[in-house]
N, C-alpha and C positions, 0 to 999 in steps of 0.2 A: 617383834619379830617381822622378817618380811616375807610377806605373801603372795605368793605366785597360783597361777590357776593347775590344778590338777583335774582332770577328766579322765571318766572312764565311760565310753560311749556316750551317749546324750545326757550324763550328767557330770556336774563339776562338784567336786567333793569339798574344795576352799571356797571362801568367801571374803573379798575386799572391804572391811567397816568404810573406810574414806572412800571409796569408789561408791557403794551403796547410798551413802550419804548423798553423795553428789546426784546420784540419777533420780533419787527422790527430790532431792533440791531443783533440778531441771524440771521436773514435773511440777511442782509448784509455782515456779517462777511462769512455767506457759499458762496456767490457769488463772493465774493472779493478772497476767497481762490482758486477759479478754473479760469480755462485760459479766458483771455480778449475776449471779442466778436466781431467782426466787426460788428457791427449791425446800427442801427438808430440814427441819430446826434438828431434828437426833435422829444420826443413821446408827445402825448396827450394819456390818459388814462381816460376814461369817467367810473365813478364808482372806484377811485382809494383808496379808504380808507381799505378795508379789500379785504380778499380772494384772486381771481386770481389777480385781478384788481391792488391791492397794490402790489402783489408779480410780477406782470410785469413791473409796476414802478420801482420797485427795482432792478431788473434785467437788464432793458433799462439803467438806471444811472449808476449804478455799476457795471453791469458788459458789459454795452458797453459806458461808458461814456456821454451818450446821457442827454442833458436838456431836462426836463418831465415838464407839466402843467397837474395838476390833476383835475377832477370833482371829487364832492361828495356833498352829503347835509350836508347843516349846522348842527351843533352838540354839540356846546359848551354848557358850564355847564350854568344852570339857576335853579333857586330858591336853591332847597334843593338837587337837582339832580347832578350827576358827568355829566361829557361832555361824549358822546358815545366814544364807543372804535375807530369809524373811525376817531373822533377828535382827538384822542391820537395818533394814529398810524401815521396819516398826520402830528402831529406837530413834531413828531421824525423823519418821512423821511426828511421833510425839512430840520430840522436842522443837518441833518447827513449831505444831500445835500450840504448845503451851507459850512460845515466843509470841503467836499471834494473838493469844487471848483465848484461845479456843480449849473447852474440854476436852478431852479425848480420855481413853481406858483401853488397858488391854486384858483379855482373859486368854487365858494359853491353856491348849489340853485338845483333847480329840473333840471334832465338833460332834461327830457320830452318839456321843455318849450322853445320858443323862444328867451326870455331873456337871460338864461343861454348861449345858443348856442351863441348867440352876443357877451356877456361878454368874453367867450373863445376866440373868433375869435380876439378880439380886443388886448386880452392878446398876443396871437400868434403873430399877427401882429406888435404889439409894441416892445415885447421882444428877440422873437425868428426870425421872419421873416415867417417862413413856419414850418409844422412838417411833417415826413417822417413815421413816424409810428401811426397809430390810434388805439387804445386798445378799444373796446366796450365792457365793462364790466358791465352793470346794471342789478340788481336782485331786484324787488320791486313788490309789490303785487296790487300796484293801477296806474293807468297812467289818466291823462285827455290829452286830444286830443287837440294839440295847434290847431288845424285847425277846429275844431265841438264845442270844450268845452264839451265834453261828458267824463263823467268819467268811466272808464272801469276796472274792477275786473278778477285779475287772478286766476284760482283755481287749485287745485291737485286733480284729480278726474280722473277714467277711464273713458271709452267712453263704449257705447253699452249695459252694464251690470253690474252688482255690482262685487266689486271684493273683495275677503277675503283672506288673510295671515297672517302672523306671524308680529308683530310688538313687541317693548320693550319700555318700560319706561326706558328711559336710565339715570334716577335718581338713579330709585332703583334696577333696574333689573328684573322688572316682564314682563315675555314674555307671551302675550295674542294674541287674535284673534282678527282683526280688518277687518269690512267690511264698504267699500266705494259706496255711490251710485253713476251710473255715472253723467256725466255732462249734463246738457242741452245743445242746439244748442247756446243759449244765452250764457251759461258760457264759452262754446269754443271759441266762437267770442271773447268775453272778453279776456281770455287770451292771444288770438292770438294777440290782440290789444295792450298788455302789454308787452308781453315776447317776441314778433316775431321781424320783423326786420323794421319793418315800421321807427321807431325811429333812427335805424342805417344808414337808408337810409339819412333822413332827416338830420342827423347830417352831412353826406359825403358833401351832396350837400350843406350847410351852409359854410362848409369850403372851398369847390371848390368856391362859390359864393363870397366869403371874400377874396379869391387869396391866402389863409394862407395853403393849401394843395401842398406839392412838386408833382411833375407830377409823380414822381417813387415811390410815399407812398404806404405803406404796410395796410392794414386795416384789425383787425382779432377780431371775436365775439367766444363766448363759446357755446358748448353744450356737452349732454351726451348721450351715446347709453344705455350703462348696459347688465346685464346679461337677462334671460330670465325670471326670477323669479322677476323682475322688471319693466318688460317691460308694464304689463297692466296699471300700478300704473304712469310710465314714458313715455317712448317712443312713446307708444301705445294709451297713455292718451292724456288729454286735452293741458297738457304743450309739448308732442309730438308734436301736430300739430301747435304748437309755432313755435318748435325748427323746423319742415318743412319750415317753412315762414321765419325762419331767414335763413335758408341753401338756398334757393331759393334767397332770397336778395342778400346772397355771390357772386352767381353765376352772377348774374346782375350787382352788382359792379364790379366783376372781368373784366368783359366786358366793363363797361363804363370807369374804369382806366387804362386799357391794352393798350390803345394807347398810354400813355407815361408813360409806365413801370411800371405803377401800378399792384396792386395786391390783391385780398380780398379773406379771407379765413373764413373758421369756422372750429376752432380746438377743437377734441373730448377728453376732459380730463378724469383723474379717478376718480371715488367717493373719495370726501376728506370730512370731518369735517367741515363745514360751517353753518352759521345760517340760509340758505335757505335749505339746503339738511338737517338740524334736524328738519323741520317743515314738510317733505314728511313722511308719516306713510310706514313701512316698511324699507325704507333706512338706519334707524338708525343700527337697528340689522343685516343688509346687510353690511355695513360696519366696523363693528365691526366682523362679522367673516371674512370678506376680510384683515380687518388690521393681524390676527391673521397669515393668510396665507403668506400674502406678506411679513409681517417681519421677518417668519422664512424662507422664501427663500431667504431673504436678497433685495427684490424688491421695499418695500416700499418707496411711495414718498409723500410729500406733496405739496403743493400750491408752495413753490418756488424751490423744485426740477423739478416740473413739469415744470415751467415757464422758469427755465433755459435751460431745454432738447428742450423746444420748439423755443427757439428764437438761442440757438447755434447749434444744430442739425437738425432744420427742416427749420427755418425761413431763417437763414442768416449763414448754415454750408457752409465754402471755399470746404469741400470735395464732395458735392451734385451737379449734373447737375438738377437744379432747386429743385424745393419743392415736397416731397414725399407725393402723398395723395392717398386714396382709392378711389373705382370706382364712389363715390359720389364727388368726388373733395375736401373731408374733409380730412385735417390734424388729426392724428391718435395717440395722446399719452396716451391712454388708453390701449396701445398695450401689457403693462405687466400684465395689470388687465383681462385682455381679454384672455390672455394663458389658452391654454385647460387645464393644471396640475392646475392653479389656481383656475378656474370656477370649475373643478371637485371637488377639495378639501373643497372648500366652499359651494358647493351642498350636500356634504356629512355632514359637519356641521350642514348646516340649516335643513334637515332632522330629523337632533336628537336634535335640541336646545329645552330644556324647562328652566324654570325659575331655576329648580334647579342645571343645568348644565350650567348655562349661561356664569361662570365668569371661568370655565374650559376650554371652546369651545371656547370662542370668546375673545376679545380684547375690553372688553367694559369699561374697567377700564381707558384704553387709548384712547377709544372715549371720556368717560367723562372728562377725563383731556384736552384732546386736544379743546374740546368745550369751557371750564373755560379759556382756552389760548385765545381763540377768543378775549376775555373781559380783558386780561390782569391777570388774576389770576391762581393760581398753577403756576406761573414759577421761574425757580430756582433762587436763588439770591435775592428773592424780600422780606421783611420784612413787611409782612402783619398785624403784630400788631402795627406798626408803624403809625404815624398821617403823610399826605402827602397834598400836595397842589394840590387840585382837578382842580385850573382853570389854563388853559394851553392856552398861545397865539400862534397863526400861523403866521410865518412871510410870507412876500408877499401873501396877502391873498386879493384878490377880490371878 
């Protein structure tokens, strides 16, 4: 079939297998061109099919030579629909890993369930013995609590009072004002339940109880802080409460794992084009301005650049005495984004932004291109007018 992008708001409902494979290959080539990392031996990535999770798996495998297990939702083709981008990404990763002589295994299912955790433990025990890096990169809107059966939903809302600011329809470039009503206490609690640290803790508990977590294991999860203009919708909003819980979980895990030489961190990354960030009002417009400034200063990074720097220069650097963290114990790889000169120039752009000047003042074209590349479109070297086989299988799938 000939596959074209079909969008509904911030979601693309189709994906291109060859385009996704080319994006994965680009990330692998980037990592292989850099110095090897003396890092993890066996890595488990929970939420491994896209974004930071996929990039972390690529860096662990092709930067450090690690064997990997990836956890992600089922997304194979059904009916007249294509498979998900995450499915195509994972298929491309598995093929490349096998060609490189690396062990790699996929476990599909809902990461929140006990069943998926048990399947992962069994695969690790059978194939790798133990894992010494656990990356928790789950981003979703709903969670069914395995202990209570209750379904929680996360929201992206301010707390306490309404929030009004500029936003953009990144498909047509229209800049407008958006007002978001504050979250209720129930919505805040639901967001913490979905996006906080409880499931991360449950994963570590399951791995330890199953005897497949190495005594010196490192585990990380992801967060974001951002500038003042996004604080109300992000760090001081409902999602910020979840990130507070995530960071508290990291401190608890760090204490629990410390006796065996293990460690746990939340790493704060820069603003990036992801399906999750595209859903947050204000953020796509901010990222478009940020990208223009950082590209002009040769500071721009995507997921793969951030993840290589995280492993090579933070977690496993031979030139550092310990892992550098901020006063809250977080690893900061948003340091270039938060530079004073970068934020000053972004603020100047933000104040002047209108529909009429958005393409002049920002990199909205780059933002939109990266958004479609998440789904395998707008990728150099791919003939999008040619027919392609949408059915793609994944080896070593559990």
